C-alpha positions in Angstrom: 0.0 0.0 0.0 1.3 3.5 -0.9 1.3 5.9 2.0 -0.5 9.3 1.8 2.9 11.1 2.1 4.1 9.3 -1.0 1.0 10.2 -3.0 1.3 13.8 -2.0 5.0 13.9 -3.0 4.4 12.1 -6.3 1.5 14.5 -7.2 3.7 17.6 -6.5 6.7 16.2 -8.3 4.6 15.6 -11.4 3.1 19.1 -11.1 6.5 20.5 -10.6 7.9 18.9 -13.8 4.9 20.1 -15.9 5.2 23.6 -14.5 9.0 23.6 -14.9 8.5 22.7 -18.6 5.9 25.3 -19.1 8.0 28.0 -17.4 11.1 27.0 -19.3 9.4 27.5 -22.7 7.6 30.8 -21.7 10.3 32.6 -19.6 13.7 33.6 -21.0 15.4 33.2 -17.6 16.1 29.5 -16.7 16.5 30.5 -13.1 12.7 30.9 -12.8 12.1 27.5 -14.2 14.4 25.9 -11.6 12.8 27.9 -8.8 9.4 26.6 -9.9 10.7 23.0 -10.1 12.3 23.0 -6.7 9.6 25.1 -5.1 6.7 22.9 -6.3 8.4 19.6 -6.7 10.4 19.5 -3.5 9.6 22.3 -1.0 5.8 22.3 -1.2 5.3 18.5 -0.6 7.9 18.6 2.2 6.1 21.4 4.0 2.7 19.8 3.5 3.9 16.4 4.7 5.6 18.0 7.8 2.5 19.9 8.8 0.2 16.9 8.4 2.5 14.7 10.4 
């Protein structure tokens, strides 16, 4: 059985990758794309899982 934390992390990682791609093709500065990827794909699920826990 997959834990709720894993489901949350996976959903945010997938959203982060999609948003990273969209940001990278629409914004000239790659730094913003990486900020979106790390913010949505790593930081957001970590914060959510820590607050739930």
